[in-house]
C-alpha positions in Angstrom: 15.3 -29.3 -34.3 18.4 -28.6 -36.2 20.8 -31.5 -36.7 23.3 -30.0 -34.2 20.9 -29.5 -31.3 20.0 -32.2 -28.8 16.9 -32.4 -26.7 18.9 -31.0 -23.8 20.0 -28.0 -25.9 16.4 -27.3 -26.8 15.4 -27.5 -23.1 18.2 -25.1 -22.1 17.3 -22.6 -24.8 13.6 -22.8 -23.7 14.6 -22.2 -20.1 16.8 -19.2 -21.1 13.9 -17.8 -23.0 11.5 -18.2 -20.1 14.0 -16.6 -17.7 14.5 -13.7 -20.1 10.7 -13.2 -20.5 10.2 -13.3 -16.7 12.9 -10.7 -16.1 11.5 -8.5 -18.9 8.0 -8.6 -17.3 9.4 -7.6 -13.9 11.5 -4.8 -15.5 8.5 -3.5 -17.3 6.5 -3.5 -14.0 9.2 -1.6 -12.2 9.4 0.9 -15.0 5.6 1.5 -14.9 5.7 1.9 -11.1 8.6 4.4 -11.3 6.8 6.4 -14.0 3.5 6.5 -12.1 5.2 7.2 -8.7 6.2 10.7 -9.9 2.5 11.5 -10.6 0.4 12.7 -7.7 -3.4 12.8 -7.8 -4.9 16.0 -6.4 -7.9 14.0 -5.3 -5.8 11.8 -3.0 -4.2 14.9 -1.4 -7.7 16.4 -0.8 -8.9 13.2 0.7 -5.9 13.0 3.0 -6.4 16.6 4.2 -10.1 15.9 4.8 -9.3 12.8 6.9 -6.8 14.7 8.9 -9.3 17.5 9.6 -11.9 14.9 10.6 -9.5 13.2 13.0 -8.6 16.5 14.6 -12.3 17.5 15.0 -13.0 14.0 16.5 -10.2 14.5 19.0 -11.5 17.9 20.0 -15.1 16.6 20.5 -13.7 13.7 22.5 -11.6 16.0 24.7 -14.6 18.3 25.2 -16.8 15.3 26.2 -14.3 14.1 28.7 -14.2 17.4 30.6 -18.1 17.5 30.7 -18.4 14.0 32.2 -18.9 13.7 35.9 -17.3 10.3 36.7 -15.4 9.0 39.6 -11.7 8.9 39.2 -11.6 5.1 38.9 -14.2 4.9 36.1 -13.1 4.5 32.5 -14.8 5.5 29.3 -17.0 2.9 27.7 -14.7 2.9 24.6 -11.4 2.9 26.5 -10.2 -0.2 24.5 -10.5 1.7 21.2 -7.6 4.0 22.0 
């Protein structure tokens, strides 16, 4: 400690340093997220397209199976709760 600084001054400087370091880390994280947000992975787009196609085909199969079933009007599908 220098002769002009008290223990309270050292504590205040340490707290200011800690706050500055914390805000710096948060700022760096936001900068990295902003930089990577502009990049788009083609694999992710392909996966999303594939999932969309699978979902459409599943709906078509389900719709086709509903028309083929011979149930009474009051009967429900076995997986009615999944919808």
